[in-house]
MIGU-174814 format. One record per atom (N, C-alpha, C): x, y, z; residue in three letters. Coordinates in steps of 0.05 Angstrom, whole numbers, plus 32768, in hexadecimal, padded with zeros to 4 digits. Atoms other than C-alpha are relative to their C-alpha. Example, Ala and Ser with C-alpha at 12.3 -4.5 7.8 and 13.67 -1.06 7.14 Angstrom:
BEGIN
80127FE88000ALA/80F67FA6809CALA/801280188000ALA/7FF07FE87FFFSER/81117FEB808FSER/7FF18016800ESER/
# end
This chain:
BEGIN
7FF77FF47FE5UNK/84398CF08A54UNK/80137FF08010UNK/7FEC80137FF4UNK/84788CD28A6BUNK/7FFC7FFE801FUNK/800080067FDFUNK/84708CE38AB6UNK/7FE77FF2800AUNK/8017800F7FFBUNK/842A8CC88AB5UNK/80037FDE7FFFUNK/7FF780198007UNK/84488C888A95UNK/800F7FF28018UNK/7FEA80077FEDUNK/84808C888ACAUNK/7FEF7FF7801AUNK/800D80057FE4UNK/844F8C8E8B06UNK/7FED7FE47FFDUNK/800E80148003UNK/84228C588AEBUNK/80117FE28003UNK/7FEF80157FFDUNK/845C8C268AE3UNK/800B7FFC801DUNK/7FF67FF77FE2UNK/84758C3E8B28UNK/7FEB7FED8012UNK/801180077FF3UNK/84338C2D8B47UNK/7FFE7FDF8001UNK/8003801C8005UNK/84338BE58B24UNK/80177FF08011UNK/7FE6800F7FF6UNK/847E8BD28B3BUNK/7FFB80028021UNK/80057FFE7FE6UNK/846C8BE88B84UNK/7FED7FED8006UNK/801180167FFAUNK/842D8BBB8B86UNK/800E7FE87FFFUNK/7FF080178004UNK/84598B858B6BUNK/800D7FF8801BUNK/7FED80067FE6UNK/84878B898BABUNK/7FED80008017UNK/80137FFD7FE9UNK/84498B938BD8UNK/800B800C8015UNK/7FF67FF77FE7UNK/845E8B9B8C21UNK/801C800D8001UNK/7FE57FF88001UNK/84A88BA08C10UNK/8005801B7FF3UNK/7FF97FE98013UNK/849E8BDC8BE3UNK/800580188014UNK/7FFE7FEE7FECUNK/849E8C068C25UNK/801E80068008UNK/7FE37FFF7FFDUNK/84E88BF58C2CUNK/8011800C7FEAUNK/7FF27FF78019UNK/84FC8C0D8BE7UNK/8008801E8002UNK/7FF97FE27FFFUNK/85208C4D8BE5UNK/7FFC800B7FE3UNK/80087FF38018UNK/85128C808BAAUNK/80157FF57FEAUNK/7FE980058018UNK/85598C6D8B87UNK/7FF97FE57FF9UNK/8005801D8007UNK/85458C218B8BUNK/7FE87FFF7FECUNK/80197FFB800EUNK/84FF8C358B70UNK/800980047FE1UNK/7FF67FF6801BUNK/85208C5B8B37UNK/80107FEB7FEDUNK/7FF18014800BUNK/854F8C228B29UNK/7FED7FEB7FF2UNK/80158018800AUNK/85148BF08B21UNK/7FEF800E7FE9UNK/80157FF98014UNK/84ED8C1E8AF6UNK/801580057FE6UNK/7FED80008015UNK/852C8C2B8AC8UNK/80017FE47FF2UNK/7FFE8020800FUNK/852B8BDE8ABBUNK/7FE57FFE7FEFUNK/801A8006800CUNK/84E38BE58AA4UNK/7FF680137FE2UNK/80097FE8800EUNK/84E08C2B8A7FUNK/801880037FEBUNK/7FED7FFB8013UNK/85088C2F8A3AUNK/7FF680137FEEUNK/80077FEA800FUNK/85048C708A16UNK/800A7FFD7FE3UNK/7FF98001801CUNK/85078C6F89CAUNK/7FF080167FEEUNK/800C7FE8800EUNK/84FC8CAD899CUNK/7FFB7FEF7FE0UNK/80058006801DUNK/84D18C9D895DUNK/7FF480167FF1UNK/800B7FEB8010UNK/84C78CC98925UNK/7FF17FF47FE9UNK/8014800A8013UNK/84898CBF88FAUNK/7FF780147FEEUNK/800A7FEF8012UNK/846D8CDF88BFUNK/7FE3800A8007UNK/80197FF77FF6UNK/84318D0C88CFUNK/7FF080027FE5UNK/801180048019UNK/83FA8D008898UNK/7FE680088006UNK/80197FFA7FF9UNK/83B88D1F8897UNK/7FEE7FF17FF4UNK/80158012800CUNK/83748CFD8888UNK/800180077FDEUNK/80047FF6801BUNK/836F8D248848UNK/80187FF47FEEUNK/7FE4800F800FUNK/83B88D078831UNK/7FFA7FE57FFCUNK/8004801D8001UNK/83A28CC28843UNK/7FEB7FFA7FEAUNK/801380048012UNK/83638CCA881AUNK/800980017FE4UNK/7FF17FFE801BUNK/838C8CE087DDUNK/80117FE77FFCUNK/7FF280178006UNK/83BC8CA587E6UNK/7FF17FEA7FF9UNK/8012801D8003UNK/83858C6F87ECUNK/7FEF80077FEDUNK/80187FFA801AUNK/835B8C9187B1UNK/7FE47FFE800CUNK/801E80027FF5UNK/83228C9A87E1UNK/7FEE80197FF8UNK/800E7FEB800AUNK/82EF8CC687C2UNK/7FE580058010UNK/80177FF97FEDUNK/82B58CBD87F9UNK/80067FF08014UNK/7FFF800E7FE5UNK/82AF8CAB8841UNK/7FE480048007UNK/801B80027FF5UNK/826A8C998859UNK/7FFF8008801DUNK/7FFE7FFD7FE6UNK/827B8C9988A1UNK/801E80048006UNK/7FE67FFD7FEFUNK/82BD8CB388C7UNK/7FFC8000801AUNK/800080077FE2UNK/82C68C9A890BUNK/801A800A800CUNK/7FE97FF47FF4UNK/82F88CC38932UNK/7FFC7FF88022UNK/7FFD800A7FE3UNK/83098CA08978UNK/80148009800FUNK/7FEA7FF77FF3UNK/83488CC38984UNK/800080158018UNK/80057FF57FEAUNK/832D8CF089B9UNK/800F80198000UNK/7FEF7FE87FF7UNK/83688D2189D0UNK/800B80077FE1UNK/7FF47FF8801AUNK/83828D208983UNK/7FE980047FEBUNK/801880018017UNK/83398D218961UNK/8000801C7FF2UNK/80007FEA8013UNK/83418D698950UNK/801880037FECUNK/7FE980048014UNK/83868D5A892EUNK/7FF17FF17FE8UNK/800880098017UNK/83628D2B8905UNK/7FEE80107FEFUNK/80167FF0800FUNK/83298D5988F0UNK/800F80167FF2UNK/7FEF7FE8800DUNK/835D8D9388E4UNK/800C7FF47FE6UNK/7FF580098015UNK/837B8D6188B3UNK/7FF07FF97FE8UNK/80147FFE8016UNK/83408D658885UNK/800180157FEEUNK/7FFE7FED8014UNK/834C8D8E8847UNK/7FE2800F7FFDUNK/801C7FF18007UNK/83138DC48838UNK/7FF17FF17FE7UNK/800D800F8018UNK/83038D9B87F4UNK/7FF77FE78009UNK/800980187FFCUNK/82FD8D5A8817UNK/7FE87FFF8013UNK/801480047FECUNK/82C88D6D884DUNK/7FE67FF57FF0UNK/801980098009UNK/82928D65881CUNK/7FFB7FE47FF3UNK/8000801E8007UNK/82A78D1C8809UNK/7FFA7FEB801BUNK/8006800C7FEAUNK/82968D078852UNK/7FE280018009UNK/801D80027FF8UNK/824E8CF08863UNK/7FF88008801EUNK/80037FFB7FE4UNK/824F8CEA88ACUNK/80197FFD8011UNK/7FED7FFD7FF0UNK/827B8CFC88E5UNK/7FFD7FF3801CUNK/800280047FE5UNK/82808CD9892BUNK/80178000800EUNK/7FEA7FFA7FF0UNK/82B18CF48957UNK/80018002801DUNK/800080057FE1UNK/82C38CE589A2UNK/801480198005UNK/7FEF7FEB7FF8UNK/82E08D2689C5UNK/80007FFF801FUNK/80037FFA7FE4UNK/82F68D348A0DUNK/7FE880128008UNK/80147FEF7FF4UNK/82C28D528A37UNK/8006801C800AUNK/7FF47FE77FFBUNK/82D58D998A2FUNK/7FEA800F7FECUNK/80127FF5800CUNK/829A8DC48A19UNK/800B80177FE7UNK/7FF77FEE801AUNK/82C28DFA89EFUNK/800C7FEE7FECUNK/7FF680118017UNK/82E38DC289C9UNK/7FE97FF77FEFUNK/8019800C800CUNK/82A18D9F89B9UNK/7FF380187FF2UNK/800E7FEC800EUNK/827F8DE189A4UNK/8010800B7FEAUNK/7FED7FFB8011UNK/82BC8DF3897CUNK/7FFF7FEC7FE8UNK/800780148015UNK/82B68DB38956UNK/7FEA7FFD7FF4UNK/80208005800FUNK/826C8DB48948UNK/7FFD801A7FF1UNK/80057FEB8011UNK/82758DFB892EUNK/80137FF77FE5UNK/7FF080088013UNK/82AF8DDB8903UNK/7FED7FF37FEBUNK/8010800F8011UNK/827B8DA988EAUNK/7FEC80147FEEUNK/80197FEB800CUNK/82438DDF88DCUNK/800B80107FE7UNK/7FEF7FF18014UNK/82768E0888B5UNK/80047FF47FE3UNK/7FFA80138015UNK/82818DCD8886UNK/7FE67FF57FF4UNK/801D8007800CUNK/82358DC48878UNK/7FF87FE68014UNK/800980127FEFUNK/82298D8F88B0UNK/7FE880078011UNK/80157FFC7FEFUNK/81EE8D8A88D7UNK/80067FEF801EUNK/7FF9800C7FE9UNK/81FA8D758923UNK/7FE67FEF8006UNK/801880097FF9UNK/81C88D3D8930UNK/80037FF1801DUNK/7FFE80087FE3UNK/81E08D238972UNK/8017800C800CUNK/7FEB7FFA7FECUNK/82088D4589A7UNK/7FFB7FF9801EUNK/8003800E7FE6UNK/820B8D1E89E3UNK/800B80098015UNK/7FF67FEB7FE9UNK/82118D4E8A1BUNK/80077FED801AUNK/7FF980117FEDUNK/82108D0E8A4DUNK/801A7FF17FFEUNK/7FE2800A8003UNK/825C8CFF8A59UNK/80017FE18003UNK/7FFB801A7FFFUNK/82748CB88A4BUNK/80127FFC801AUNK/7FF280087FE5UNK/82928C908A88UNK/801D80098000UNK/7FE67FF78000UNK/82D78CA58A6EUNK/8008801E7FFCUNK/7FFB7FE38006UNK/82C98CEF8A6BUNK/800280077FE6UNK/7FFF7FF7801EUNK/82BB8CF48A23UNK/7FE480037FF3UNK/801C7FFB800FUNK/82838D0989F5UNK/80027FFC7FE2UNK/800080058020UNK/826E8CF589AFUNK/7FF280157FF1UNK/800E7FEC8012UNK/82598D26897AUNK/7FFE7FF17FE4UNK/80088012801AUNK/82338D0B893CUNK/7FF680157FECUNK/80097FEF8018UNK/822B8D3388FCUNK/7FFF7FF47FE6UNK/80088008801AUNK/820B8D2888B8UNK/800080167FEEUNK/80087FEB8017UNK/82088D4B8874UNK/7FEA7FEE7FECUNK/8018800A800EUNK/81CE8D438847UNK/800C7FF77FE1UNK/7FF08008801BUNK/81FB8D408805UNK/80187FF78002UNK/7FE380098000UNK/823C8D1D8800UNK/800B7FFC7FE2UNK/7FF57FFF8018UNK/82698D2687C2UNK/800F7FE87FFDUNK/7FEC80198004UNK/82978CF587A3UNK/7FF37FE77FEDUNK/800580168017UNK/82928CAF8782UNK/7FE17FFC8005UNK/801C80078000UNK/824A8C97876FUNK/7FFE7FE88016UNK/800480197FEDUNK/822A8C6687A1UNK/7FFB7FEC7FF1UNK/80078019800EUNK/82288C20878EUNK/7FDE7FFC7FFCUNK/801A80068004UNK/81E48C068773UNK/7FF67FEC8012UNK/800C800D7FE6UNK/81C08BEA87B2UNK/7FE27FF77FFAUNK/801E80088001UNK/817C8BC387B3UNK/7FED8017800BUNK/80157FEB7FF5UNK/815E8BF987DEUNK/7FFC80187FEFUNK/80027FEA800FUNK/816B8C2D87ABUNK/7FF17FFB7FE7UNK/801080038017UNK/81438C0E8774UNK/7FE480038005UNK/801B7FFD7FFDUNK/80FB8C158768UNK/7FF27FE68000UNK/800E801A7FFDUNK/80D18BDB8780UNK/7FDF80078000UNK/801F80007FFEUNK/80848BD08776UNK/7FF47FFC801EUNK/800680087FE4UNK/80808BB487BDUNK/80147FF88012UNK/7FE980057FEDUNK/80A98BA987F8UNK/800A7FDF8000UNK/7FFA80198002UNK/80A18B5B87EBUNK/80177FFC7FEAUNK/7FEF80058015UNK/80C58B6387ADUNK/801E80048006UNK/7FE87FF57FF5UNK/81008B8887CFUNK/80097FE58010UNK/7FF9801C7FEBUNK/81008B4E8805UNK/800A7FE77FEFUNK/7FF980168011UNK/81028B1987CEUNK/801B80037FF4UNK/7FE37FFB800EUNK/813E8B3687AAUNK/801480018016UNK/7FEB80057FEBUNK/81638B3D87ECUNK/80067FE8800BUNK/7FF8801B7FF6UNK/815A8AFB8801UNK/800C7FEF7FECUNK/7FF6800D8014UNK/816C8AE187C0UNK/802280067FFDUNK/7FE47FF97FFEUNK/81AE8B0987C1UNK/80127FF48019UNK/7FF7800B7FECUNK/81BB8AF48806UNK/80087FE08000UNK/7FFA801D8006UNK/81B38AA587F3UNK/80157FFB7FF0UNK/7FEC80078014UNK/81E88AAF87BAUNK/801C80078011UNK/7FEC7FFB7FF3UNK/82198AC787F1UNK/80097FF28018UNK/7FFE800C7FE3UNK/820C8AA68832UNK/7FF27FE37FFEUNK/800E801B7FFCUNK/81FF8A5F8849UNK/7FDF80048006UNK/801C7FFF7FFCUNK/81B48A4D884CUNK/7FF7800A801EUNK/800780027FE7UNK/81B18A4B8898UNK/8001801F800AUNK/7FFA7FDF7FF9UNK/81CC8A978899UNK/7FED80107FF6UNK/800F7FED800FUNK/819B8AB5886EUNK/7FE480078014UNK/80127FFB7FECUNK/816A8ADB889EUNK/7FE67FF67FF4UNK/801A80098007UNK/81248AC088A2UNK/7FEA80157FFDUNK/80187FED8000UNK/80FF8AFF88ABUNK/800D801C7FF6UNK/7FF57FE58008UNK/81048B438889UNK/7FEB80138007UNK/80167FE97FFCUNK/80E18B85889EUNK/800C801A7FF3UNK/7FF77FE7800BUNK/80E68BC88876UNK/7FF580148018UNK/80067FEB7FF1UNK/80ED8C0388A6UNK/8006801A7FF4UNK/7FF97FE38009UNK/80F18C508895UNK/801C8006800BUNK/7FE57FF97FF3UNK/81308C5588C5UNK/80047FEC8014UNK/7FF9800F7FEAUNK/81568C2E88F7UNK/7FFF8011801DUNK/80027FEF7FE6UNK/814A8C42893FUNK/801C7FFF8009UNK/7FDE7FFB7FF6UNK/81898C61895EUNK/7FFC80078020UNK/7FFC7FFB7FE5UNK/81A08C6A89A6UNK/8008801E8001UNK/7FFC7FE58004UNK/81AF8CAF89BCUNK/802280047FF8UNK/7FE37FFD8004UNK/81FA8CA289AEUNK/80057FF77FDFUNK/800280088017UNK/81E78C908966UNK/80067FE67FF9UNK/7FFC80218008UNK/81EE8C418968UNK/7FE27FF37FFCUNK/8017800F8007UNK/81B98C128950UNK/7FF47FF4801DUNK/801380047FE8UNK/81808C0B8988UNK/7FF77FE47FF8UNK/8006801C800CUNK/81798BBE897DUNK/7FE37FFB8012UNK/801580047FF2UNK/81458BBD89B8UNK/7FE5800D7FF6UNK/80157FF0800AUNK/81198BF28995UNK/7FF57FF67FE5UNK/80078007801BUNK/81168BC98952UNK/7FE47FEA8008UNK/8019800E8000UNK/80D18BA98946UNK/80047FE77FFDUNK/7FFE801D8002UNK/80C58B5E8949UNK/7FF27FFA7FE4UNK/800E8007801BUNK/80B78B3D8906UNK/7FE47FF38008UNK/801C800B7FFCUNK/806C8B268902UNK/80047FE27FFCUNK/7FFF801E8001UNK/80648ADE8910UNK/7FEB7FF47FEEUNK/800D800C8019UNK/80488ACC88CBUNK/80147FF47FEFUNK/7FF280118016UNK/805B8A9A8898UNK/800E800F7FEEUNK/7FF77FEF8011UNK/80898ABF886CUNK/7FFA7FF77FE4UNK/80038003801FUNK/80818AC0881EUNK/80157FE77FF9UNK/7FEA80188006UNK/809F8A7B8805UNK/7FF980007FE2UNK/80008004801DUNK/80AF8A7087BEUNK/7FEE7FE47FF8UNK/800F801B8001UNK/80938A2987C6UNK/7FE38005800CUNK/801B7FFA7FF9UNK/80488A2B87CCUNK/7FF77FEC801EUNK/800580107FE4UNK/802B8A0B8810UNK/7FF37FE87FFEUNK/800580198000UNK/802589C28814UNK/7FFD7FF6801CUNK/800880067FE4UNK/800489A78855UNK/800A7FE38003UNK/7FF780177FF6UNK/8024896E887BUNK/7FED7FE77FF8UNK/80158013800CUNK/80098929885CUNK/7FFD7FE78012UNK/800280137FEFUNK/801A88F98893UNK/80088003801BUNK/7FF77FF87FE4UNK/802788F288DEUNK/8017800B8004UNK/7FE07FF47FFBUNK/807388FD88DDUNK/7FFE801B7FF5UNK/80017FE3800CUNK/806A893C88AFUNK/7FF180128014UNK/80127FEF7FECUNK/8033895688DFUNK/800E80068019UNK/7FF07FFC7FE4UNK/805D894A891DUNK/801680147FFBUNK/7FEA7FEF8007UNK/809C896C88FCUNK/7FF1801E7FFBUNK/800F7FE78004UNK/806C89A688E5UNK/7FFA800E801AUNK/80067FF17FE4UNK/805189B1892DUNK/8016800B8010UNK/7FEF7FFB7FF3UNK/809089B2894BUNK/8013801D7FF4UNK/7FF67FE5800FUNK/80AD89E78917UNK/7FEF80178005UNK/80177FEC7FFBUNK/806D8A10891EUNK/8007800D801BUNK/7FFE7FF87FEEUNK/80788A158966UNK/801A800D8008UNK/7FE67FF27FFCUNK/80C28A248966UNK/8004801B7FEBUNK/7FFC7FE28012UNK/80C08A59892AUNK/7FED80128006UNK/80157FF07FF8UNK/807E8A778945UNK/7FF1800A7FE6UNK/800E7FFA801BUNK/805E8A7188FDUNK/7FE27FF48001UNK/801B800B7FFEUNK/80158A6188F1UNK/7FFD7FE57FF4UNK/8000801C800FUNK/80218A2688BFUNK/80177FFC7FF4UNK/7FE580078010UNK/805E8A01889FUNK/7FF97FEA7FEDUNK/800780148016UNK/805889DF885DUNK/80187FED8001UNK/7FE880148004UNK/808289A0884DUNK/801880087FF0UNK/7FE97FFB8013UNK/80AA89C3881AUNK/800E801E8009UNK/7FF67FE67FF3UNK/80B78A048846UNK/801A7FFA800DUNK/7FE680017FF7UNK/81018A118858UNK/80068009801AUNK/7FFE7FFB7FE4UNK/81108A1188A4UNK/800C801D8004UNK/7FF57FE87FFCUNK/813C8A4C889AUNK/7FF380177FF5UNK/80117FEA8010UNK/81108A738867UNK/7FEA80078017UNK/80177FFC7FF2UNK/80DB8A6F889FUNK/8008800F8017UNK/7FF47FED7FE8UNK/81088A9888D5UNK/80127FF08010UNK/7FEF800D7FF0UNK/81338A6088EFUNK/801B80037FFDUNK/7FE47FFE7FFEUNK/81788A5E8902UNK/80107FEA800EUNK/7FF280167FF2UNK/81AF8A32891DUNK/7FFE7FFA8018UNK/800780017FE3UNK/819F8A3B8964UNK/7FE97FF28003UNK/801A80098003UNK/81578A2F8955UNK/7FFF7FE47FF9UNK/7FFD8019800BUNK/816789F4892EUNK/800A7FEC8018UNK/7FF5800D7FEEUNK/818C89D68969UNK/7FE87FFB8013UNK/801880037FF0UNK/814E89E18996UNK/7FEB7FE87FF5UNK/801380118008UNK/812289C18967UNK/800D7FE27FFEUNK/7FF380237FFCUNK/815589808960UNK/7FFA7FF7801BUNK/8005800A7FE7UNK/814D897989ABUNK/7FE27FF58001UNK/801A80077FFDUNK/8102897A89A7UNK/7FF87FEA7FEEUNK/800580148011UNK/80FD894F896CUNK/80087FE4800BUNK/7FFA801A7FF5UNK/81248918898BUNK/7FF37FFB8018UNK/801380057FE6UNK/80FB891F89CEUNK/7FE47FF67FF9UNK/801F80038002UNK/80B8891F89AFUNK/7FFC7FE77FE9UNK/800380188013UNK/80C588EC8972UNK/80117FE5800CUNK/7FF280167FF8UNK/80F588C18999UNK/80157FF37FEFUNK/7FEF80078019UNK/812788BE895BUNK/8016800B8002UNK/7FE67FFB7FFFUNK/816F88C18958UNK/800480107FE6UNK/7FFA7FEB801AUNK/818388FD8929UNK/80128016800CUNK/7FE67FEC7FFEUNK/81C589298924UNK/7FF5801B7FF4UNK/80087FE6800AUNK/81BE89718920UNK/800380067FE1UNK/7FF47FFA801EUNK/81E6897088DEUNK/7FEC7FF87FECUNK/8018800B8010UNK/81AD894888C2UNK/7FE980137FFAUNK/80177FED8001UNK/8179898088CEUNK/800B80187FEEUNK/7FF57FE98012UNK/81A889B388A8UNK/80027FF47FE5UNK/8001800A8019UNK/81AD8983886EUNK/7FE37FFC7FF6UNK/801780038006UNK/81618976886FUNK/7FEE80198009UNK/800D7FEB7FF1UNK/814089BE887EUNK/7FE480047FFBUNK/801B7FFD8002UNK/80FA89AF8866UNK/7FF37FE8800CUNK/800F80127FF5UNK/80C589858882UNK/80017FE77FF0UNK/800180148013UNK/80BF89578844UNK/801C7FF48003UNK/7FE580107FFEUNK/810B89488843UNK/800A7FF4801DUNK/7FFD80097FE7UNK/810E8940888FUNK/7FF47FE68007UNK/801180137FFAUNK/80D889128894UNK/80097FE67FEFUNK/7FF280148011UNK/80F488E68855UNK/80167FF38012UNK/7FE5800A7FF5UNK/813788E18877UNK/7FF77FF0801DUNK/800880127FE4UNK/811688CC88BFUNK/7FF17FE27FF8UNK/8009801D8004UNK/80EE8898889CUNK/80117FEB7FF3UNK/7FEC8014800BUNK/8126887B8875UNK/80107FF58016UNK/7FEB80097FEBUNK/8152887988B0UNK/7FEF7FEE8019UNK/800D80127FEEUNK/811B885788D8UNK/7FFE7FE57FF2UNK/800280168011UNK/8115882588A2UNK/801C7FED8003UNK/7FEA800F8001UNK/815D881388A3UNK/80087FFC801EUNK/7FF880067FE4UNK/8161881188EFUNK/80057FE58008UNK/8000801D7FFBUNK/815187C888F8UNK/801D7FF27FF7UNK/7FE88008800CUNK/819087BA88CCUNK/801580038010UNK/7FE97FF87FEBUNK/81BF87E288F9UNK/7FFD7FF2801BUNK/8001800B7FE7UNK/81A187C38937UNK/80097FE38003UNK/7FF5801A8003UNK/81B2877C891BUNK/801980038000UNK/7FE37FFB8003UNK/81F68791890CUNK/80098003801EUNK/7FF57FF87FE4UNK/81FD87AE894FUNK/7FFE7FE68017UNK/8004801A7FF1UNK/81E4876F8971UNK/80167FEC7FF7UNK/7FEA80128008UNK/82148745894BUNK/80198008800BUNK/7FEC7FFB7FF6UNK/824D8772895DUNK/800380008021UNK/7FFE80087FE2UNK/8239876E89A7UNK/80037FE68008UNK/7FFC801D7FF7UNK/8236872589A6UNK/801F7FF97FFBUNK/7FE680078008UNK/827987218988UNK/8014800A8019UNK/7FF27FF37FEAUNK/8296875089C1UNK/7FFD7FED8016UNK/8004800E7FE9UNK/8276872389F6UNK/800F7FE37FFEUNK/7FF2801F8007UNK/829186E089D4UNK/801E80078005UNK/7FE77FFA7FFBUNK/82D6870089D5UNK/80098000801EUNK/7FF97FFB7FE1UNK/82D287178A1FUNK/7FFD7FE3800DUNK/8000801A7FF7UNK/82BE86CF8A30UNK/80187FEE7FFBUNK/7FE9800C8008UNK/82F486B18A0EUNK/801D80098010UNK/7FE67FF57FF1UNK/832686DD8A2FUNK/7FFC7FF9801BUNK/800580097FE4UNK/830986CE8A75UNK/80087FE08001UNK/7FFA80228000UNK/8311867F8A65UNK/801B7FFD8000UNK/7FE080048006UNK/835A868A8A4EUNK/800E8007801AUNK/7FF47FF47FE6UNK/836886B18A90UNK/7FFB7FE78014UNK/800780147FEDUNK/834886798ABCUNK/80117FE37FFBUNK/7FEE80168006UNK/837086418A96UNK/801B800A8007UNK/7FE17FFC7FF7UNK/83B286668AA5UNK/800180008020UNK/800080007FDFUNK/839E866B8AF0UNK/80017FE28008UNK/8000801D7FF5UNK/839086218AF2UNK/80187FF57FF7UNK/
# end
């Protein structure tokens, strides 16, 4: 809409001139706009969605999201009859016009879709979202996923999933808790409702390493801090902080508490290096044993600095005298 663009730029130009804008004539305003508006005609090839699917060798679309609004029907009209069956879900945003929405819903139903969400409450920008799904989708076979295998128990599924993630992610990025849900809670707009997700139970997750209780005072202190921070009933000396549900932000909180309660100097990176009670306790014990040596070195360095400072002061006093 060239006229709408012209009016928007005109308002912007007049705002720049402030009170002086009242003194500008229409000819002067047109001249100012001419400096900012450049017209260029561009010819581009019109390609339908089905044409793109063929060019890119796309045999299946799990979710088609159309946010074009005014041009949304043009996108949908570009789907050939034989390609509708290859699209599992369609989420389309349309202008708030009842006739257009009902006509689009009828198009989906005609091609075998079920309208699962029709958002009658308009968005702030005057648009509505239509969500359609179909039960059977043709095309390429879906990749083999862990959730499609047969498992004797949920624990076996979780164990395999945790193992796959550990192969692909750093240890601290692997989720500490897994829950099996029949389906994910959704908002009326079809998005994931994170607030409705259930909280993982505050229990010690199954660990490959058997539980071994803390053996000394340092290990018991570390375990108590971990239990409080992680919200678990007990922590063994070989349990991994991240496998128990910990993450990087929680690790920083634990680091602060450890320094405060144990009165030990400890870098955050060291906690990532030693993510079990056993390893961390051994590291802290070794560091404490080496501390007197470091203190002696530090004292000698401080004495050398004091000696050099006194010598410099004596040289300055001699020059003055």
